[in-house]
Structures are given as C-alpha cells and as structure tokens.
SETI-748840 format. One record per residue (C-alpha): x, y negated, z negated. Coordinates in pm, 1 decimal, decimal comma, always signed. Example, Ala and Ser with C-alpha at 12.3 -4.5 7.8 and 13.67 -1.06 7.14 Angstrom:
BEGIN
node x=+1230,0	y=+450,0	z=-780,0
node x=+1367,0	y=+106,0	z=-714,0
***
This chain:
BEGIN
node x=+10838,1	y=-8961,4	z=-26170,1
node x=+10466,7	y=-8891,5	z=-26148,1
node x=+10294,8	y=-8876,6	z=-26487,2
node x=+10057,8	y=-8583,3	z=-26517,1
node x=+9714,7	y=-8685,6	z=-26638,1
node x=+9592,1	y=-8474,8	z=-26928,2
node x=+9233,8	y=-8364,9	z=-26976,3
node x=+9061,1	y=-8556,3	z=-27255,0
node x=+8833,0	y=-8257,6	z=-27312,2
node x=+9121,5	y=-8015,1	z=-27365,7
node x=+9310,3	y=-8263,3	z=-27580,8
node x=+9012,4	y=-8309,8	z=-27811,8
node x=+8941,8	y=-7936,0	z=-27822,1
node x=+9299,0	y=-7841,3	z=-27912,7
node x=+9328,4	y=-8120,7	z=-28166,2
node x=+9005,4	y=-8008,1	z=-28328,2
node x=+9135,9	y=-7650,8	z=-28336,8
node x=+9455,5	y=-7776,8	z=-28497,8
node x=+9253,5	y=-7968,8	z=-28755,4
node x=+9044,4	y=-7661,4	z=-28830,2
node x=+9357,0	y=-7447,7	z=-28869,2
node x=+9508,1	y=-7706,9	z=-29104,4
node x=+9190,0	y=-7715,3	z=-29315,5
node x=+9172,3	y=-7335,1	z=-29334,1
node x=+9541,7	y=-7315,0	z=-29422,8
node x=+9491,8	y=-7578,2	z=-29691,4
node x=+9198,4	y=-7385,4	z=-29837,4
node x=+9400,3	y=-7063,3	z=-29841,8
node x=+9689,5	y=-7240,7	z=-30013,9
node x=+9450,4	y=-7388,8	z=-30269,5
node x=+9288,7	y=-7049,4	z=-30327,8
node x=+9628,4	y=-6887,2	z=-30368,1
node x=+9730,3	y=-7154,3	z=-30616,1
node x=+9409,6	y=-7109,8	z=-30814,4
node x=+9462,6	y=-6733,9	z=-30836,9
node x=+9826,1	y=-6773,4	z=-30932,5
node x=+9780,4	y=-7056,0	z=-31182,6
node x=+9469,2	y=-6891,7	z=-31328,4
node x=+9686,2	y=-6604,3	z=-31459,4
node x=+9483,8	y=-6348,3	z=-31270,6
node x=+9683,1	y=-6035,1	z=-31195,3
node x=+9668,5	y=-5876,2	z=-30854,4
node x=+9837,9	y=-5542,7	z=-30783,7
node x=+9964,1	y=-5527,0	z=-30431,5
node x=+9781,8	y=-5268,2	z=-30218,9
node x=+10114,7	y=-5174,2	z=-30063,7
node x=+10215,8	y=-4999,7	z=-30389,6
node x=+9958,3	y=-4714,9	z=-30377,0
node x=+9983,9	y=-4706,0	z=-29997,2
node x=+10358,0	y=-4645,5	z=-30024,1
node x=+10291,5	y=-4360,8	z=-30268,8
node x=+10044,0	y=-4193,6	z=-30033,2
node x=+10274,2	y=-4233,0	z=-29732,3
node x=+10556,7	y=-4052,7	z=-29916,6
node x=+10339,6	y=-3778,6	z=-30066,3
node x=+10379,7	y=-3410,3	z=-29970,7
node x=+10339,5	y=-3060,0	z=-30112,6
node x=+10662,5	y=-2912,6	z=-30245,9
node x=+10764,0	y=-2547,5	z=-30231,5
node x=+10582,6	y=-2479,0	z=-30557,2
node x=+10256,3	y=-2607,0	z=-30411,2
node x=+10259,2	y=-2924,5	z=-30615,9
node x=+10223,1	y=-3287,1	z=-30512,4
node x=+10560,2	y=-3460,8	z=-30488,7
node x=+10726,1	y=-3767,8	z=-30336,6
node x=+10975,2	y=-3765,1	z=-30055,4
node x=+11312,3	y=-3920,5	z=-30122,0
node x=+11221,8	y=-4274,6	z=-30016,0
node x=+11464,9	y=-4547,9	z=-30126,6
node x=+11200,7	y=-4816,6	z=-30165,2
node x=+10970,9	y=-4592,0	z=-30368,0
node x=+11256,9	y=-4469,7	z=-30585,4
node x=+11358,5	y=-4831,0	z=-30651,1
node x=+11001,8	y=-4909,2	z=-30761,1
node x=+11001,0	y=-4613,4	z=-31000,4
node x=+11334,8	y=-4720,4	z=-31150,5
node x=+11254,4	y=-5088,2	z=-31192,1
node x=+10899,1	y=-5046,1	z=-31325,2
node x=+10916,8	y=-4874,3	z=-31666,7
node x=+10551,5	y=-4950,2	z=-31735,3
node x=+10431,1	y=-4794,4	z=-31410,7
node x=+10155,7	y=-4538,2	z=-31440,9
node x=+9950,0	y=-4360,3	z=-31179,6
node x=+9733,2	y=-4060,4	z=-31115,1
node x=+9722,5	y=-3905,5	z=-30766,9
node x=+9472,4	y=-3634,7	z=-30675,2
node x=+9378,7	y=-3462,3	z=-30351,8
node x=+9052,9	y=-3302,3	z=-30245,8
node x=+9167,5	y=-2957,3	z=-30368,4
node x=+9223,9	y=-3080,9	z=-30719,8
node x=+9603,4	y=-3100,5	z=-30709,5
node x=+9717,8	y=-3379,9	z=-30939,2
node x=+10029,4	y=-3583,6	z=-30992,7
node x=+10052,8	y=-3798,5	z=-31306,8
node x=+10323,3	y=-4049,1	z=-31395,1
node x=+10353,2	y=-4271,8	z=-31702,8
node x=+10101,0	y=-4337,7	z=-31974,8
node x=+9749,3	y=-4396,8	z=-31850,6
node x=+9574,9	y=-4666,9	z=-32060,4
node x=+9294,5	y=-4536,4	z=-32279,1
node x=+9043,6	y=-4756,6	z=-32097,4
node x=+9112,6	y=-4580,2	z=-31766,6
node x=+9145,5	y=-4215,0	z=-31872,3
node x=+8781,0	y=-4140,3	z=-31802,3
node x=+8817,3	y=-4303,5	z=-31459,2
node x=+9126,4	y=-4095,0	z=-31392,6
node x=+8936,2	y=-3779,8	z=-31481,6
node x=+8663,4	y=-3872,6	z=-31229,2
node x=+8902,6	y=-4008,2	z=-30966,9
node x=+8766,4	y=-3808,0	z=-30672,4
node x=+8424,4	y=-3961,4	z=-30729,1
node x=+8552,9	y=-4319,3	z=-30692,2
node x=+8623,1	y=-4545,7	z=-30395,8
node x=+8875,6	y=-4827,4	z=-30358,0
node x=+8860,5	y=-5104,8	z=-30613,8
node x=+9066,0	y=-5320,8	z=-30848,9
node x=+9061,5	y=-5473,9	z=-31193,6
node x=+9236,1	y=-5799,1	z=-31279,0
node x=+9385,1	y=-5867,3	z=-31619,8
node x=+9318,7	y=-6199,8	z=-31787,7
node x=+9676,7	y=-6276,8	z=-31883,0
node x=+10030,8	y=-6146,9	z=-31938,3
node x=+10155,3	y=-5878,4	z=-31962,7
node x=+9870,7	y=-5769,7	z=-31732,3
node x=+9871,9	y=-5418,9	z=-31885,7
node x=+9513,2	y=-5353,8	z=-31782,0
node x=+9561,2	y=-5463,3	z=-31421,7
node x=+9462,7	y=-5163,8	z=-31210,5
node x=+9393,0	y=-5063,2	z=-30851,0
node x=+9209,2	y=-4763,2	z=-30708,5
node x=+9314,8	y=-4665,6	z=-30357,8
node x=+9190,8	y=-4394,7	z=-30122,8
node x=+9328,6	y=-4286,5	z=-29788,8
node x=+9266,0	y=-4009,5	z=-29536,3
node x=+9588,5	y=-3827,4	z=-29447,7
node x=+9696,5	y=-3502,5	z=-29287,6
node x=+9666,4	y=-3350,8	z=-29636,1
node x=+9304,9	y=-3463,8	z=-29657,4
node x=+9168,8	y=-3750,8	z=-29861,5
node x=+9408,5	y=-3875,0	z=-30129,5
node x=+9290,4	y=-4068,5	z=-30438,5
node x=+9522,1	y=-4298,7	z=-30635,2
node x=+9470,0	y=-4498,7	z=-30953,9
node x=+9770,6	y=-4702,3	z=-31065,6
node x=+9884,2	y=-4990,6	z=-31282,7
node x=+10172,8	y=-5119,8	z=-31487,1
node x=+10362,1	y=-5249,3	z=-31186,4
node x=+10462,4	y=-5615,2	z=-31138,4
node x=+10163,7	y=-5809,2	z=-31016,9
node x=+10174,8	y=-5968,9	z=-30675,2
node x=+10365,8	y=-6298,7	z=-30659,9
node x=+10232,7	y=-6613,1	z=-30500,8
node x=+10380,8	y=-6522,9	z=-30161,2
node x=+10209,2	y=-6184,9	z=-30155,8
node x=+9878,7	y=-6334,9	z=-30264,7
node x=+9903,0	y=-6598,4	z=-29990,5
node x=+9992,9	y=-6340,9	z=-29724,7
node x=+9705,0	y=-6112,9	z=-29821,1
node x=+9446,8	y=-6390,9	z=-29821,7
node x=+9579,8	y=-6527,3	z=-29493,1
node x=+9575,3	y=-6184,2	z=-29331,6
node x=+9223,5	y=-6108,4	z=-29451,0
node x=+9048,6	y=-6439,9	z=-29399,9
node x=+9273,0	y=-6631,6	z=-29156,1
node x=+9188,8	y=-6462,2	z=-28827,2
node x=+8831,7	y=-6381,5	z=-28932,7
node x=+8758,7	y=-6753,4	z=-28968,6
node x=+9009,0	y=-6922,0	z=-28736,6
node x=+8949,0	y=-6708,9	z=-28427,3
node x=+8568,9	y=-6754,4	z=-28412,4
node x=+8606,0	y=-7126,5	z=-28483,7
node x=+8870,2	y=-7165,3	z=-28212,4
node x=+8658,7	y=-6981,7	z=-27954,9
node x=+8350,7	y=-7178,9	z=-28054,2
node x=+8546,2	y=-7504,4	z=-28026,0
node x=+8687,8	y=-7420,5	z=-27681,3
node x=+8337,3	y=-7341,3	z=-27554,5
node x=+8119,4	y=-7596,6	z=-27731,0
node x=+8347,7	y=-7903,1	z=-27743,2
node x=+8402,2	y=-7928,0	z=-27363,5
node x=+8026,9	y=-7888,4	z=-27310,4
node x=+7948,4	y=-8157,1	z=-27568,1
node x=+8210,2	y=-8393,8	z=-27424,0
node x=+8086,8	y=-8346,9	z=-27068,2
node x=+7732,2	y=-8407,3	z=-27186,8
node x=+7838,3	y=-8719,8	z=-27376,8
node x=+8051,7	y=-8846,3	z=-27086,9
node x=+7781,9	y=-8798,8	z=-26824,4
node x=+7731,0	y=-9174,1	z=-26818,7
node x=+8102,6	y=-9223,6	z=-26750,7
node x=+8076,0	y=-9005,3	z=-26440,2
node x=+7783,3	y=-9216,7	z=-26320,5
node x=+7982,4	y=-9536,2	z=-26374,1
node x=+8277,0	y=-9383,4	z=-26186,2
node x=+8046,0	y=-9312,8	z=-25891,3
node x=+7921,3	y=-9671,9	z=-25904,6
node x=+8279,3	y=-9802,4	z=-25904,7
node x=+8371,3	y=-9579,0	z=-25612,2
node x=+8072,7	y=-9706,4	z=-25415,6
node x=+8162,8	y=-10074,4	z=-25461,3
node x=+8204,8	y=-10245,9	z=-25125,5
node x=+8452,2	y=-10533,1	z=-25134,6
node x=+8238,6	y=-10712,3	z=-24877,3
node x=+7928,1	y=-10691,6	z=-25097,0
node x=+7928,9	y=-10965,1	z=-25358,3
node x=+7768,0	y=-10933,8	z=-25699,2
node x=+7837,8	y=-10562,1	z=-25756,6
node x=+7842,1	y=-10464,8	z=-26125,2
node x=+7876,2	y=-10144,1	z=-26327,4
node x=+7600,6	y=-10035,2	z=-26565,4
node x=+7740,1	y=-10039,3	z=-26921,0
node x=+7432,4	y=-9900,6	z=-27097,1
node x=+7498,2	y=-9544,4	z=-26976,0
node x=+7845,7	y=-9507,2	z=-27129,4
node x=+7936,0	y=-9443,2	z=-27495,1
node x=+7973,7	y=-9749,3	z=-27715,3
node x=+8351,9	y=-9701,3	z=-27734,2
node x=+8383,4	y=-9733,2	z=-27354,3
node x=+8149,8	y=-10029,5	z=-27312,2
node x=+8431,9	y=-10287,3	z=-27362,3
node x=+8620,2	y=-10126,0	z=-27071,0
node x=+8316,4	y=-10143,0	z=-26842,3
node x=+8242,1	y=-10499,2	z=-26952,2
node x=+8604,1	y=-10600,1	z=-26884,8
node x=+8577,9	y=-10442,2	z=-26538,6
node x=+8256,7	y=-10634,6	z=-26470,8
node x=+8425,8	y=-10954,1	z=-26587,9
node x=+8709,9	y=-10886,2	z=-26343,0
node x=+8455,2	y=-10837,2	z=-26063,7
node x=+8292,5	y=-11166,3	z=-26162,1
node x=+8627,6	y=-11346,2	z=-26143,5
node x=+8694,4	y=-11191,3	z=-25802,4
node x=+8350,9	y=-11299,8	z=-25688,0
node x=+8415,0	y=-11655,5	z=-25804,7
node x=+8752,1	y=-11650,5	z=-25629,9
node x=+8596,4	y=-11534,2	z=-25304,8
node x=+8322,0	y=-11794,4	z=-25330,1
node x=+8579,1	y=-12068,8	z=-25394,3
node x=+8782,1	y=-11953,5	z=-25095,3
node x=+8475,3	y=-11939,4	z=-24872,3
node x=+8365,5	y=-12287,1	z=-24977,6
node x=+8713,0	y=-12420,8	z=-24904,0
node x=+8731,9	y=-12252,2	z=-24562,8
node x=+8384,0	y=-12367,5	z=-24469,7
node x=+8455,6	y=-12722,0	z=-24584,5
node x=+8790,3	y=-12732,3	z=-24406,1
node x=+8639,9	y=-12594,1	z=-24085,1
node x=+8355,4	y=-12846,6	z=-24090,4
node x=+8596,7	y=-13132,2	z=-24157,8
node x=+8819,2	y=-13020,8	z=-23869,1
node x=+8537,7	y=-13008,4	z=-23616,9
node x=+8493,1	y=-13384,2	z=-23582,4
node x=+8859,8	y=-13485,7	z=-23535,5
node x=+8915,3	y=-13193,6	z=-23297,0
node x=+8618,1	y=-13304,1	z=-23086,7
node x=+8751,3	y=-13662,8	z=-23080,9
node x=+9098,5	y=-13545,3	z=-22975,5
node x=+8948,7	y=-13324,5	z=-22704,3
node x=+8739,2	y=-13613,5	z=-22569,0
node x=+9041,6	y=-13842,9	z=-22553,0
node x=+9256,1	y=-13579,6	z=-22381,5
node x=+8989,3	y=-13533,5	z=-22114,6
node x=+9025,5	y=-13902,4	z=-22026,4
node x=+9390,6	y=-13846,4	z=-21935,2
node x=+9499,9	y=-13802,5	z=-21577,4
node x=+9483,8	y=-13447,6	z=-21446,9
node x=+9809,2	y=-13260,8	z=-21472,8
node x=+10004,2	y=-12987,9	z=-21648,7
node x=+10037,4	y=-13185,5	z=-21973,5
node x=+9662,6	y=-13249,1	z=-21987,0
node x=+9590,1	y=-12879,8	z=-21929,0
node x=+9838,6	y=-12778,0	z=-22197,4
node x=+9687,8	y=-13018,2	z=-22448,5
node x=+9336,7	y=-12896,7	z=-22369,5
node x=+9446,2	y=-12535,9	z=-22432,3
node x=+9604,9	y=-12631,0	z=-22763,3
node x=+9299,4	y=-12826,7	z=-22875,1
node x=+9075,9	y=-12538,3	z=-22769,3
node x=+9287,2	y=-12309,7	z=-22986,1
node x=+9239,4	y=-12542,8	z=-23283,2
node x=+8867,0	y=-12564,4	z=-23217,4
node x=+8847,7	y=-12186,7	z=-23188,3
node x=+9032,3	y=-12144,1	z=-23519,7
node x=+8782,8	y=-12371,0	z=-23694,7
node x=+8493,5	y=-12178,9	z=-23542,5
node x=+8654,9	y=-11849,5	z=-23647,6
node x=+8671,5	y=-11966,5	z=-24007,9
node x=+8303,1	y=-12056,8	z=-23996,4
node x=+8218,7	y=-11724,0	z=-23834,1
node x=+8407,2	y=-11532,4	z=-24104,4
node x=+8209,8	y=-11713,3	z=-24371,2
node x=+7882,1	y=-11653,9	z=-24189,2
node x=+7959,3	y=-11282,8	z=-24147,4
node x=+8049,3	y=-11252,5	z=-24515,1
node x=+7708,9	y=-11394,1	z=-24608,9
node x=+7527,5	y=-11176,1	z=-24352,1
node x=+7366,6	y=-11480,2	z=-24194,6
node x=+7364,3	y=-11335,3	z=-23842,9
node x=+7020,0	y=-11337,5	z=-23677,9
node x=+6956,0	y=-11039,4	z=-23451,4
node x=+6718,7	y=-11076,6	z=-23158,3
node x=+6670,9	y=-10922,8	z=-22812,8
node x=+6905,0	y=-11093,1	z=-22567,6
node x=+7024,2	y=-11053,2	z=-22210,7
node x=+7392,5	y=-10966,9	z=-22223,2
node x=+7444,6	y=-11068,8	z=-21858,8
node x=+7297,7	y=-11415,5	z=-21911,3
node x=+7486,5	y=-11474,4	z=-22238,2
node x=+7824,3	y=-11363,4	z=-22107,2
node x=+7777,4	y=-11559,6	z=-21784,4
node x=+7728,5	y=-11881,2	z=-21982,2
node x=+8031,2	y=-11815,5	z=-22203,8
node x=+8248,7	y=-11727,7	z=-21904,1
node x=+8150,5	y=-12051,7	z=-21732,2
node x=+8228,0	y=-12253,1	z=-22046,8
node x=+8574,2	y=-12100,0	z=-22088,8
node x=+8659,1	y=-12105,2	z=-21716,2
node x=+8828,8	y=-12450,3	z=-21720,2
node x=+9073,4	y=-12330,8	z=-21987,9
node x=+9161,4	y=-12016,6	z=-21793,5
node x=+9206,4	y=-12201,5	z=-21466,0
node x=+9409,9	y=-12474,6	z=-21633,1
node x=+9640,6	y=-12208,5	z=-21780,1
node x=+9708,8	y=-12061,8	z=-21434,6
node x=+9459,1	y=-11774,2	z=-21423,6
node x=+9168,8	y=-11674,4	z=-21205,1
node x=+8854,2	y=-11576,3	z=-21396,3
node x=+8601,5	y=-11326,4	z=-21256,0
node x=+8266,5	y=-11196,0	z=-21383,7
node x=+8152,8	y=-10848,3	z=-21276,2
node x=+7792,5	y=-10792,8	z=-21392,7
node x=+7467,9	y=-10623,9	z=-21278,9
node x=+7198,3	y=-10831,0	z=-21107,8
node x=+6938,2	y=-10703,0	z=-21355,1
node x=+6931,8	y=-10797,7	z=-21724,9
node x=+7114,2	y=-10583,2	z=-21980,2
node x=+6910,7	y=-10613,9	z=-22298,4
node x=+7067,7	y=-10556,3	z=-22639,7
node x=+6981,4	y=-10645,8	z=-22999,6
node x=+7231,8	y=-10893,7	z=-23134,7
node x=+7323,6	y=-11235,6	z=-23263,2
node x=+7387,2	y=-11469,2	z=-22966,4
node x=+7639,4	y=-11688,8	z=-23150,0
node x=+7839,4	y=-11390,3	z=-23273,7
node x=+7850,5	y=-11213,7	z=-22936,3
node x=+7946,1	y=-11539,6	z=-22765,9
node x=+8233,5	y=-11567,1	z=-23015,5
node x=+8343,6	y=-11212,6	z=-22924,5
node x=+8374,7	y=-11294,0	z=-22554,9
node x=+8535,5	y=-11634,2	z=-22621,9
node x=+8801,8	y=-11477,2	z=-22843,1
node x=+8874,0	y=-11198,2	z=-22596,3
node x=+8913,4	y=-11441,9	z=-22306,0
node x=+9134,0	y=-11675,2	z=-22510,6
node x=+9340,9	y=-11374,4	z=-22618,0
node x=+9389,3	y=-11284,3	z=-22250,4
node x=+9488,0	y=-11645,2	z=-22173,3
node x=+9744,2	y=-11643,5	z=-22454,9
node x=+9899,1	y=-11303,1	z=-22376,8
node x=+9826,9	y=-11242,2	z=-22007,5
node x=+10155,0	y=-11384,3	z=-21883,6
node x=+10016,1	y=-11713,7	z=-21749,0
node x=+9912,7	y=-11570,2	z=-21412,1
node x=+9683,9	y=-11320,9	z=-21242,6
node x=+9318,5	y=-11234,9	z=-21278,5
node x=+9115,7	y=-11217,1	z=-21600,3
node x=+8802,6	y=-11007,6	z=-21546,6
node x=+8486,9	y=-11004,6	z=-21758,4
node x=+8282,8	y=-10692,8	z=-21678,5
node x=+7934,3	y=-10597,4	z=-21798,7
node x=+7776,0	y=-10254,4	z=-21757,8
node x=+7410,8	y=-10147,7	z=-21772,0
node x=+7467,0	y=-9930,1	z=-22081,1
node x=+7550,8	y=-10233,9	z=-22298,1
node x=+7928,2	y=-10214,2	z=-22255,7
node x=+8129,6	y=-10521,6	z=-22166,5
node x=+8499,2	y=-10596,0	z=-22159,2
node x=+8781,1	y=-10833,4	z=-22075,9
node x=+9091,3	y=-10725,4	z=-21884,4
node x=+9401,6	y=-10907,3	z=-21767,9
node x=+9705,7	y=-10837,6	z=-21550,5
node x=+9964,7	y=-10922,8	z=-21811,3
node x=+10234,7	y=-10705,0	z=-21973,2
node x=+9980,0	y=-10515,8	z=-22183,7
node x=+10009,3	y=-10401,6	z=-22545,7
node x=+10228,4	y=-10107,5	z=-22660,6
node x=+10030,6	y=-9796,9	z=-22759,8
node x=+10166,5	y=-9796,7	z=-23115,9
node x=+10041,5	y=-10153,4	z=-23169,9
node x=+9687,2	y=-10109,0	z=-23037,0
node x=+9530,4	y=-10038,5	z=-23376,2
node x=+9727,2	y=-10293,2	z=-23576,4
node x=+9626,0	y=-10588,3	z=-23360,1
node x=+9279,2	y=-10573,1	z=-23519,9
node x=+9423,5	y=-10628,0	z=-23868,0
node x=+9366,8	y=-10978,8	z=-24009,4
node x=+9660,0	y=-11218,7	z=-23962,6
node x=+9855,2	y=-10962,8	z=-23759,2
node x=+10036,0	y=-11100,1	z=-23454,1
node x=+10206,8	y=-10888,8	z=-23190,3
node x=+10492,5	y=-11138,2	z=-23179,5
node x=+10549,6	y=-11331,0	z=-23505,8
node x=+10666,7	y=-11634,7	z=-23311,9
node x=+10348,3	y=-11647,2	z=-23103,0
node x=+10073,6	y=-11901,3	z=-23152,5
node x=+9746,7	y=-11824,2	z=-23328,4
node x=+9652,4	y=-11725,1	z=-23681,1
node x=+9591,5	y=-11357,7	z=-23606,8
node x=+9220,2	y=-11379,6	z=-23688,4
node x=+9061,9	y=-11364,2	z=-23342,5
node x=+9069,0	y=-10989,1	z=-23276,7
node x=+8990,4	y=-10909,8	z=-23639,5
node x=+8682,4	y=-11129,8	z=-23615,9
node x=+8585,1	y=-10956,6	z=-23291,0
node x=+8606,8	y=-10615,5	z=-23457,3
node x=+8398,1	y=-10732,7	z=-23755,5
node x=+8125,8	y=-10875,7	z=-23531,0
node x=+8113,0	y=-10562,9	z=-23314,8
node x=+8091,4	y=-10341,6	z=-23625,1
node x=+7809,2	y=-10560,7	z=-23757,7
node x=+7621,9	y=-10485,5	z=-23434,1
node x=+7674,9	y=-10111,1	z=-23479,6
node x=+7917,4	y=-10097,5	z=-23188,5
node x=+8287,8	y=-10033,8	z=-23140,8
node x=+8578,5	y=-10194,0	z=-22960,7
node x=+8859,0	y=-10009,0	z=-22782,7
node x=+9181,4	y=-10121,5	z=-22623,3
node x=+9305,7	y=-9931,9	z=-22319,3
node x=+9545,3	y=-10002,8	z=-22037,1
node x=+9388,9	y=-10185,8	z=-21743,2
node x=+9431,1	y=-10067,8	z=-21385,8
node x=+9681,7	y=-10342,8	z=-21317,8
node x=+9886,9	y=-10256,8	z=-21625,1
node x=+9745,1	y=-10524,3	z=-21853,8
node x=+9518,3	y=-10499,4	z=-22157,6
node x=+9150,9	y=-10404,8	z=-22131,7
node x=+8930,6	y=-10464,7	z=-22435,9
node x=+8603,1	y=-10270,8	z=-22411,4
node x=+8309,3	y=-10348,7	z=-22640,1
node x=+8040,0	y=-10082,3	z=-22663,0
node x=+7695,2	y=-10195,3	z=-22779,8
node x=+7373,2	y=-9995,8	z=-22781,5
node x=+7145,9	y=-10106,4	z=-22499,4
node x=+6774,6	y=-10135,9	z=-22574,3
node x=+6547,3	y=-9850,7	z=-22456,2
node x=+6343,8	y=-10091,2	z=-22242,3
node x=+6653,4	y=-10201,1	z=-22051,3
node x=+6569,7	y=-10151,5	z=-21682,4
node x=+6934,9	y=-10132,6	z=-21586,8
node x=+7033,0	y=-9844,2	z=-21815,5
node x=+7166,9	y=-9548,1	z=-21618,1
node x=+7166,1	y=-9763,6	z=-21303,2
node x=+7523,3	y=-9827,6	z=-21200,7
node x=+7427,0	y=-9994,1	z=-20875,7
node x=+7328,1	y=-10348,5	z=-20804,0
node x=+7632,2	y=-10511,8	z=-20963,4
node x=+7733,3	y=-10856,7	z=-20855,6
node x=+8082,5	y=-11000,1	z=-20874,9
node x=+8156,5	y=-11368,4	z=-20922,3
node x=+8505,6	y=-11512,4	z=-20909,8
node x=+8556,5	y=-11857,1	z=-21056,7
***
C-alpha cells in the first residue's frame, strides 16, 4: 500500500491552530472558573429575552405573557423574581418586589440601554440586568432580578460564544495564511539543496550538497547525505584503482601468452587460441578505457577517420580471417576529419569488429564502412539481433546469450565513448540479414569530403 506523503506546512499550520484553540479554551475555562469561584452573580440574558418573546397585548390593552411552559415554570420556581417591563407607549408590567436601589431606574426605564449589575455574594439579591429589544410591538424595555444566577455551564457557554469565534477565527485564518508563507520562506534553502541533489551526476565525482543554506535542524541530514556521497566516492575510487591495477597486471602475461602462441604451427587450434587471447587482451583494455573515461582523460584532436579506421581494420584483420571471415573496408579516398580521441575511437572500431567476429556465425563478410559525413559502421552476415534486444545490448554486463563468451562490456564501452564524442550509435538490420552498427560523429566544417558521396574506395582483406 502506497503511503501518502503529508505536507509539513499544513501539518504545522493545523497543529498550531489546534494549540491556539486549546490555549483559548483554557483561558475561557479559567475565566469561567474565576467568575464562578469569585461569587460574582450573572443573570442569564435568556431570562429577559424569554419574557420579551412571550409578551403580547391582552384584550384589555395591557401587557401580558403568553402561556409558555418554560416561562411559567420560571415564574413558579423563582419566588424572588422581580421585573418591570415597559413599551414605548408607556404600558407597564410589574412583577414581584423591586429593590429600593432600583426603583428610580425602573421609573426611568425607557431612558436606559442594556446593562447588568453583579452582586458581591449570596443571595445575590441585587443582581440585576437591563435588556432592550425591538419587536413587532416596538421597543421593549426590561429590568429584572431575583432569579437564579447563571451556573458555571451557562457562564462558560456565554463566554465561549462571545469570545471564542471572535478570537479563534481570525487567528486560524492568520495561521493558515502566514504559517505556510513563513515555512516556505524558511525552507527556501531546502528547495535549493533538493535541486542540487537532483542535479548530481553519478559519473561526476566529488559532488556535495551545501549545508549552510538549510535550517540548523536539517543540517545533520545534509551532512549525513554528504558523508554517504563521500563513502560512495571512496568506493568508486577503490574499484577504479583495483580495475586499473588488475588490467595493467594482466597486460604483460597476456602479451607473453600471445607471443608464445604465435610461435605455434599454423592451424585451427592456433587461430582459436589467438582469438581467445585477443579477447582477454581486449577485456583488459576495456577496463583501462572505462577508468580513463571515468576520469575524463580523453584528449580530443583533429583526426582523419579514414586513416584511423584503416589502421585498426588492418590490425584486427588476422583475427577475423583466422575465425573464418572476410574483412572489407569501404571508405572515401579523401580524408574525413572529425574531432576525437584516437585511442577511444580505435577502441570503438576494435570492439565492434570483435563483436561481429563473436556473433557473426563464423562465416561471411564483415564490412567496415566510412562515410564523408563522419558516420562509420560495422556490419556482418550473421543471424542478426532481435529487435526487442537492440537497446539492451548496450547495457553493461548484458549478454544476448548468457552462455556466450565475453563480459558484456564491449558495446557499453562503445556507447560511452560515442556519447563522449557527442555522437550516437544505432543498431539496424544489415542488407544480408546480419547486424549493422552505425556510429554517427560530427564531421569538421573544413572536411573536404562532406556532402561528397563519390570517390569511395573499397578494400577487401
């Protein structure tokens, strides 16, 4: 099951909102407790509101209450209840005994607005509330007291209703807007480090992430990543030193074996041994070439592709002939100039010819062709390579047939060298049904043979 990644920004914002809500709730609870424990009376505003909502003019033109069960219950259970209700026309309704302290206020009720008075302690006889409301009967004025003061639950609900949303909502909106902006601003260095990590090339040694741009809390992560890169770099360097050392050590004994085989009498066994030794020698050279490419030690210079490939073809010809093939070179008479590393391009042609020798079926013609536009190739008349395998054969250590000889590095090395020269290599089907590897390099502008397809010369060895 795929785990959904959560946004750090949203998590922090919502957690901060939750913390703010908890703090506000705690303050409201503390305030409620202080009011309740401090013996301060508080008459619920719902009492005079209920009176106004049930008020009407009776048949005699006097103010009266409708038969409301809740209001009637309040009147029955509150023997100390007193109130004065007056409308704009001077109609009055009086219930209970108005305290002496409030009689003058009751007489001037229509000149007052809403307000309240808290009593200092039980029985809260002087607790009072003035309430006004605009109704269909006009403005109604109420002054009341003598009812049970609000309990702790009512006090809490009133404070929460009045202050809760007025404080929590603006804070929540401010948090959702400001916190993501602050986090993105603070994490700008993290985005830069992420871009650096994404741009790391595995072939480029010594890459490191900048830890001074990230917050202090994330620096250990970046430093651990850099330490991992350092260990990888050391591992690659150790591997390269081993491969280079092994390849150099193999060169001498391979050369000795090759010299001794050449002293044998001509025959099939001698040819077979020479091919095998050439494969070993080629493997050692491939290891050295891989190391040289990894260190970017190739030296580019103007070179004549026709001259270079002619020399390589002549050097490899004895192996091809000894394996039962004919080897032909099809090249222009004029030079084909390209910018490249002679050793690397010679390795490309050597590997392609040896690949044709190994997989061409042991018979037929192997052709090396060079074109004026800087393209050259090697084709054979063997069984060819299936279309679905033509991309995979360039992968390192991949072999078309697991039981076949070779380490699977030759074509991969060819592709790396061609890419280093800014070119490309393709595999298509040859006219005779075999494999045709085509290497496309960029010919130099001064090349006299560019766009001249004539004047080619063919040499069969």
